[in-house]
C-alpha positions in Angstrom: -15.1 36.6 5.6 -12.6 34.3 7.4 -10.3 32.3 5.2 -10.8 28.5 5.9 -7.9 26.4 7.2 -6.5 23.2 5.8 -3.4 22.1 7.8 -1.7 19.4 5.7 0.1 18.0 8.8 -3.2 17.0 10.5 -5.9 16.9 7.7 -6.0 13.7 5.7 -5.1 14.1 2.1 -2.3 11.7 1.2 -3.4 8.3 -0.2 -1.4 5.3 1.2 -1.3 1.6 1.0 -1.3 -0.2 4.3 0.6 -3.4 5.2 -2.6 -5.4 4.5 -2.9 -3.9 1.0 -5.8 -1.6 1.9 -6.1 2.0 0.8 -6.2 4.8 3.4 -5.8 8.5 3.4 -3.5 10.2 6.0 -2.0 13.5 7.0 1.7 14.3 6.6 2.3 13.8 10.3 0.5 10.4 10.3 2.4 9.2 7.3 5.7 9.9 9.0 4.5 8.4 12.3 3.2 5.2 10.7 5.7 4.9 7.8 6.9 1.6 9.2 3.3 0.2 9.1 2.6 1.3 5.5 3.6 -0.5 2.4 3.7 2.5 0.0 2.1 5.8 -1.0 -0.9 5.2 -3.2 -0.9 8.3 -5.4 -2.3 7.2 -8.7 -0.8 9.9 -10.8 3.0 9.2 -11.5 4.2 12.9 -11.6 2.2 13.6 -8.5 3.7 10.5 -6.8 7.2 11.7 -7.7 6.5 15.2 -6.4 5.0 13.8 -3.1 8.0 11.5 -2.6 10.4 14.5 -2.8 8.4 16.2 0.0 8.5 13.1 2.1 12.2 12.7 1.5 12.9 16.1 2.9 10.7 15.4 6.0 12.5 12.0 6.5 15.9 13.6 6.2 15.0 16.3 8.8 13.5 13.8 11.2 16.3 11.3 11.0 19.1 13.8 10.9 20.2 12.4 7.5 20.0 15.9 6.0 23.5 17.0 7.1 26.9 15.7 6.2 29.0 14.2 9.0 31.7 16.3 10.6 34.3 14.2 8.7 32.6 15.1 5.4 33.0 11.5 4.3 30.3 9.6 2.5 31.2 6.4 4.3 30.2 8.0 7.7 26.9 9.2 6.3 26.2 5.7 4.9 27.0 4.3 8.4 24.5 6.7 9.9 21.9 5.7 7.3 22.4 2.0 8.2 21.8 2.8 11.9 18.6 4.6 11.0 17.3 1.8 8.8 18.1 -0.7 11.5 15.7 1.0 14.0 12.8 0.2 11.6 10.8 3.4 12.2 11.0 7.1 12.7 11.1 8.1 16.3 7.8 9.4 17.5 9.4 12.2 19.5 11.5 13.3 16.5 8.4 13.4 14.2 6.3 15.4 16.5 9.1 17.8 17.4 9.7 18.6 13.8 6.1 19.2 12.9 5.5 21.2 16.1 8.5 23.4 15.4 6.9 24.6 12.2 3.3 24.6 13.6 2.2 27.7 11.7 3.6 26.6 8.3 1.4 23.7 7.4 -1.8 25.5 6.6 -2.6 25.3 2.9 -4.7 28.4 3.0 -2.7 30.6 5.5 -2.9 34.2 4.5 0.8 34.8 5.4 2.6 31.5 4.6 0.3 29.2 2.6 2.1 25.8 2.3 4.1 25.5 -0.9 2.6 28.7 -2.2 3.5 32.4 -2.6 1.0 34.8 -0.9 2.4 37.8 -2.8 0.4 36.6 -5.8 -2.7 38.0 -4.2 -1.5 41.4 -5.2 0.8 40.6 -8.0 -0.8 38.1 -10.3 -4.1 37.4 -12.1 -6.3 34.4 -11.5 -6.2 31.9 -14.3 -9.1 29.6 -13.4 -9.1 26.2 -11.7 -8.9 24.3 -15.0 -5.3 25.4 -15.4 -4.3 23.7 -12.2 -5.4 20.2 -13.4 -3.3 19.2 -16.4 -5.8 16.5 -17.3 -8.5 19.1 -18.1 -8.5 20.5 -21.6 -7.2 24.0 -22.2 -9.8 26.6 -23.2 -8.9 26.3 -26.9 -8.6 22.5 -26.9 -11.1 19.9 -28.0 -13.1 18.3 -25.2 -12.7 14.6 -25.1 -12.5 12.8 -21.7 -13.2 15.7 -19.4 -16.0 18.1 -20.3 -14.6 21.2 -18.8 -14.0 24.6 -20.5 -13.9 28.3 -19.8 -17.5 28.4 -18.8 -17.5 25.1 -16.9 -14.7 24.8 -14.3 -15.9 22.5 -11.4 -14.1 23.0 -8.1 -11.3 20.5 -7.3 -11.4 18.6 -3.9 -8.6 20.0 -1.8 -6.7 16.7 -1.4 -6.6 16.4 -5.2 -5.6 20.1 -5.5 -2.6 19.5 -3.3 -1.4 16.8 -5.6 -1.7 19.1 -8.6 0.0 21.9 -6.7 3.1 19.7 -6.1 3.0 18.4 -9.6 3.1 21.9 -11.1 6.1 22.8 -9.0 8.0 19.8 -10.5 6.5 19.2 -13.9 4.8 22.5 -14.7 4.7 23.7 -18.3 6.5 26.6 -19.8 4.9 29.4 -21.7 2.0 31.7 -20.8 0.6 31.8 -17.3 -1.2 34.5 -15.3 0.4 37.9 -15.7 2.5 38.9 -12.7 3.5 42.5 -12.1 6.3 43.1 -9.6 7.7 46.5 -8.5 10.9 46.7 -6.5 12.9 49.6 -5.3 16.5 49.5 -6.4 19.5 50.5 -4.3 19.7 53.9 -6.1 16.2 54.7 -5.1 14.5 54.1 -8.4 11.7 51.7 -8.9 11.8 48.8 -11.3 8.6 47.2 -12.6 8.4 43.9 -14.4 5.1 42.7 -15.8 5.1 39.4 -17.6 3.3 36.1 -18.0 6.0 33.9 -19.3 6.9 30.8 -17.2 9.9 28.5 -17.5 9.4 24.8 -17.4 9.5 22.8 -14.2 12.8 21.1 -13.2 11.5 17.6 -13.8 9.6 18.3 -17.0 10.0 15.4 -19.5 12.3 13.6 -17.0 12.4 9.9 -16.1 13.0 9.5 -12.4 13.9 6.3 -10.4 13.2 5.8 -6.7 14.3 3.0 -4.4 11.3 1.0 -3.2 11.7 -0.8 0.2 9.5 -3.3 2.0 7.9 -0.5 3.9 7.3 3.2 3.3 9.9 3.8 6.1 12.6 1.9 4.2 11.5 3.6 0.9 11.9 7.1 2.4 15.2 6.5 4.2 16.8 4.8 1.2 15.7 7.7 -1.1 17.4 10.4 0.9 20.2 11.8 -1.2 23.7 11.8 0.3 24.4 15.4 1.5 28.2 14.9 1.0 27.6 14.8 -2.8 28.1 17.9 -4.8 25.6 20.7 -3.9 25.8 24.4 -3.3 27.0 25.5 0.2 24.7 27.3 2.5 21.9 26.7 5.0 19.4 24.2 3.6 15.9 25.6 3.9 12.6 23.9 2.8 9.9 26.2 1.4 7.8 25.9 4.6 10.9 26.7 6.8 11.6 30.0 5.1 10.6 33.1 7.0 11.1 35.6 4.2 9.0 35.6 1.1 10.8 34.9 -2.2 12.0 37.9 -4.2 10.8 37.1 -7.8 13.2 39.6 -9.3 16.2 38.4 -7.2 18.3 35.3 -7.6 16.6 32.0 -6.9 17.6 30.2 -3.6 20.8 28.2 -3.7 20.5 24.5 -4.6 21.5 23.1 -1.2 20.8 19.5 -0.2 18.3 18.0 0.4 15.5 20.6 0.4 17.0 23.0 -2.1 17.8 20.2 -4.5 14.4 18.4 -4.2 12.0 21.3 -3.6 13.8 24.5 -4.3 14.1 24.5 -8.1 10.5 25.2 -9.0 10.0 27.9 -11.7 6.3 28.3 -10.8 4.5 30.4 -8.2 1.0 29.4 -7.2 -1.7 30.5 -4.9 -4.9 28.4 -4.4 -8.3 29.9 -3.6 -10.6 27.7 -1.5 -14.4 27.8 -1.2 -15.8 28.9 2.2 -15.5 25.4 3.7 -11.9 24.7 2.6 -12.9 21.3 1.2 -12.6 22.5 -2.4 -10.3 24.8 -4.4 -12.3 27.0 -6.8 -9.6 29.1 -8.4 -5.8 29.5 -8.7 -3.1 32.0 -9.6 -0.3 30.3 -11.5 2.6 32.3 -12.9 6.4 32.7 -12.9 8.4 32.4 -9.7 11.7 33.9 -10.7 13.0 35.8 -13.7 16.6 35.0 -13.1 17.6 31.4 -14.1 18.5 28.8 -11.5 22.2 28.0 -11.7 23.0 24.6 -13.2 23.2 21.7 -10.7 26.7 21.2 -9.2 25.9 17.5 -9.3 23.0 15.5 -10.7 19.4 15.0 -9.8 19.8 12.0 -7.5 16.9 10.1 -9.1 17.8 10.3 -12.9 19.9 8.2 -15.2 22.5 10.4 -17.0 23.4 9.5 -20.5 25.7 10.8 -23.1 24.3 13.1 -25.8 25.3 13.6 -29.4 27.9 16.2 -28.4 29.5 13.9 -25.9 28.0 15.8 -23.0 25.7 14.4 -20.3 22.0 14.8 -19.9 19.1 13.3 -17.9 17.4 10.4 -19.7 14.0 11.6 -20.9 10.8 9.8 -20.4 9.5 7.9 -23.4 6.2 6.2 -23.2 7.3 3.8 -26.0 10.3 2.6 -24.0 9.6 -0.1 -21.4 11.5 0.0 -18.1 13.4 -3.2 -18.6 15.4 -1.4 -21.4 16.9 0.8 -18.6 17.8 -2.1 -16.4 21.5 -2.2 -17.3 21.7 1.5 -16.5 20.3 0.8 -13.0 22.8 -2.0 -12.4 26.1 -0.4 -13.3 27.7 2.7 -14.7 29.3 2.6 -18.1 30.9 5.0 -20.6 27.4 5.8 -21.9 25.3 6.2 -18.8 25.5 6.6 -15.0 23.1 5.3 -12.4 20.9 7.6 -10.3 22.9 8.5 -7.1 20.3 7.0 -4.7 20.2 3.7 -6.7 24.0 3.5 -6.7 24.1 4.0 -2.9 21.9 0.9 -2.2 24.9 -1.2 -2.7 26.7 0.3 0.2 26.4 -0.4 3.9 22.9 -1.7 4.3 21.7 -4.8 6.1 21.4 -7.7 3.5 17.8 -8.2 4.4 17.0 -4.6 3.4 19.3 -4.4 0.4 18.3 -7.6 -1.2 14.6 -6.7 -1.2 15.0 -3.2 -2.7 13.2 -2.6 -6.0 13.3 0.5 -8.2 10.2 2.3 -9.3 10.3 4.6 -12.3 7.9 7.6 -12.8 7.9 9.3 -16.2 6.0 11.9 -18.1 6.4 11.8 -21.8 6.1 15.5 -22.6 8.0 18.2 -24.5 9.9 20.9 -22.6 7.2 23.5 -23.2 3.6 22.6 -22.7 2.5 19.4 -24.5 1.9 16.3 -22.5 1.7 12.9 -24.2 1.5 10.3 -21.6 2.6 9.5 -18.0 3.6 6.1 -16.8 5.1 4.1 -14.0 6.9 0.7 -13.7 8.7 -1.2 -11.0 11.6 -3.6 -11.2 12.0 -6.8 -9.3 14.6 -6.8 -6.5 17.9 -5.8 -8.1 20.5 -5.7 -5.5 20.8 -9.4 -4.6 22.0 -9.9 -8.1 24.6 -7.2 -7.7 25.8 -8.7 -4.4 26.3 -12.1 -6.2 27.8 -11.1 -9.6 28.1 -7.4 -10.0 29.5 -6.9 -13.5 28.2 -10.1 -15.0 24.5 -9.3 -14.5 25.0 -5.7 -15.5 26.9 -6.7 -18.7 24.4 -9.4 -19.4 21.5 -7.0 -19.1 23.3 -4.6 -21.5 23.9 -7.4 -24.1 20.2 -8.5 -24.0 18.9 -5.0 -24.2 21.3 -4.0 -27.0 20.4 -7.1 -29.0 16.6 -6.5 -28.6 17.0 -2.9 -29.8 19.3 -3.8 -32.7 16.9 -6.5 -33.9 13.9 -4.1 -33.6 15.8 -1.6 -35.7 16.5 -4.2 -38.4 12.9 -5.3 -38.4 11.6 -1.8 -38.8 14.1 -1.1 -41.7 13.3 -4.4 -43.5 9.5 -4.0 -43.2 9.7 -0.4 -44.5 11.9 -1.3 -47.4 9.8 -4.3 -48.5 6.5 -2.4 -48.1 7.7 0.5 -50.2 8.9 -2.0 -52.9 5.2 -2.8 -53.5 4.6 0.8 -54.7 1.7 1.3 -52.2 1.1 4.9 -51.0 1.7 5.3 -47.3 -1.5 5.1 -45.2 -0.3 6.6 -41.9 -0.9 10.1 -40.5 2.7 11.1 -41.4 4.5 11.0 -44.7 6.4 7.7 -45.1 4.4 5.8 -42.5 4.4 2.0 -43.0 1.4 0.3 -41.5 3.3 -3.0 -41.1 5.8 -1.4 -38.7 3.3 -0.4 -36.0 1.7 -3.9 -36.0 5.0 -5.6 -35.9 6.3 -3.5 -33.0 3.1 -4.1 -31.0 3.8 -7.8 -31.4 7.6 -7.6 -30.9 8.2 -5.5 -27.7 6.0 -7.4 -25.2 7.5 -10.7 -26.3 11.0 -9.2 -26.2 10.4 -8.2 -22.6 9.4 -11.7 -21.7 12.4 -13.1 -23.4 14.7 -10.6 -21.7 13.6 -11.7 -18.2 13.7 -15.4 -19.1 17.3 -15.1 -20.3 18.3 -12.7 -17.6 17.1 -14.9 -14.7 18.8 -18.0 -16.1 22.0 -16.1 -16.9 21.9 -17.0 -20.5 23.7 -14.2 -22.4 24.9 -16.2 -25.4 23.6 -15.4 -28.9 21.0 -12.9 -27.8 20.5 -11.6 -31.4 19.4 -15.0 -32.6 17.0 -15.2 -29.8 15.3 -11.9 -30.5 15.4 -12.6 -34.2 13.0 -15.5 -33.7 10.5 -13.0 -32.1 11.1 -10.5 -35.0 10.2 -13.3 -37.4 7.0 -13.9 -35.6 6.2 -10.2 -35.6 6.8 -10.1 -39.3 4.2 -12.8 -39.9 1.8 -11.2 -37.5 2.1 -7.9 -39.4 1.8 -9.3 -43.0 -0.1 -12.5 -42.9 -3.5 -10.9 -43.5 -2.2 -9.9 -46.9 0.2 -12.7 -47.6 -2.3 -14.4 -49.9 -1.2 -11.9 -52.5 2.0 -13.1 -54.3 3.7 -9.7 -54.0 3.1 -9.5 -50.3 4.2 -13.1 -49.8 7.5 -12.3 -51.6 7.9 -9.2 -49.4 7.3 -11.2 -46.3 9.9 -13.8 -47.3 12.3 -10.9 -48.1 12.0 -9.6 -44.5 12.4 -13.0 -43.0 15.5 -13.7 -45.1 17.0 -10.3 -44.2 16.5 -10.9 -40.4 18.1 -14.4 -40.6 21.1 -13.1 -42.6 21.6 -10.3 -40.1 21.5 -12.7 -37.1 24.0 -15.0 -38.9 26.3 -12.2 -39.6 26.1 -10.8 -36.0 26.5 -14.2 -34.3 28.1 -16.7 -36.8 28.1 -20.3 -35.7 31.4 -22.2 -36.2 29.7 -25.6 -35.9 27.4 -26.0 -38.9 25.6 -28.9 -37.1 24.5 -26.8 -34.2 
């Protein structure tokens, strides 16, 4: 039976948002040809959107020749070239078609020799694991069934456009642990044979990461501004995208070098996949998912260009992890300026340099995060977008960044004081904890639910009017309101009323100590 074909460069699978705000679905080639007419991609799943963007960045870099460092090796010259590309307002039609045509036989998702973003060797080396394993929103075979009623005996086929999104998501955010068993035999230089049979997979390179992407007025601007600077630290060598590579990967050999941009953005996957379509190619009915390499990838010579780096407890540096309980505004100061405690994503930092003001001043930043552990448990994914940031930086660089830090620090400090005061006063009542974990205090969750949305509103109100004086007192007012909201239903009891008053008194004393007022009549 002939294997169906699904060329991702001509078949429509990628959801986009048009300039009129309408949804459409386009092929990869159409997206690049019409990027200047499109507002954004419209992938509804944050980790899939992040993975798709990395594919589009590589395509944009190749088409615009922003993938190579200038002969001078200077970042200033590369930034000047980026400015000239942005000024044109679109990708050149000839360059787009020339690139896709040069790799005409590499875009077929179901090619028997070079399936797009997959490893055909798995057909002989790995077991099928079932289509449910491709979709992380489907419950595992030993998990309770809640929102999706799939299980080992019920695994509906996945439409191919959706399967492509899950394929890319697995490469970037895939879980560690058990996958399909892969058996690889290789002849060593001494003539002996070496066989490795294992099912253990390492986690994907972006697993649990919080990533930030510049967002322009059009998809064209978004893609050009998100291309990492190739003059930054990266391994030397010829940069090759997965679909550009002629030889098949050696799972027992060293992983490919982390060159820029393709090696950095797409070459760090620890998963090998092979999708199996139905006879029409419109659906994917099964998959092989297993380990890609046994040897570890070397550590990055630089940073992932889309992550905030922060100091850890050992005074080293790590990527800031995604946290579903942490709103994006709390990272604003880390997007505006570097400090002793954090550094901005490289692509966000570069927006400040050598761009037309009309482009720079309208750039926003979109965050995609997946709150998950480093192994296999997923908690929640989320996305958020800032307002335009870089007009502020052009006006008052350090003042805005410092002000954002002061407001954010005050909000977090007051939240910690509120949590501590509520917990202490609740336990003073001698009531057994009612939460799922030992020591849970029911007042705290209610208070935090009230506090953080109002703290965000207050943050933006003070930030926009450049009011960075006495932020602790401002957030304490919200904490007092949160205290009343969490305890008022029980405050008719004298003991609870005393506890509530104790929390309020503690909050006010803390604010007075942090921000003492010299003038008693103020």
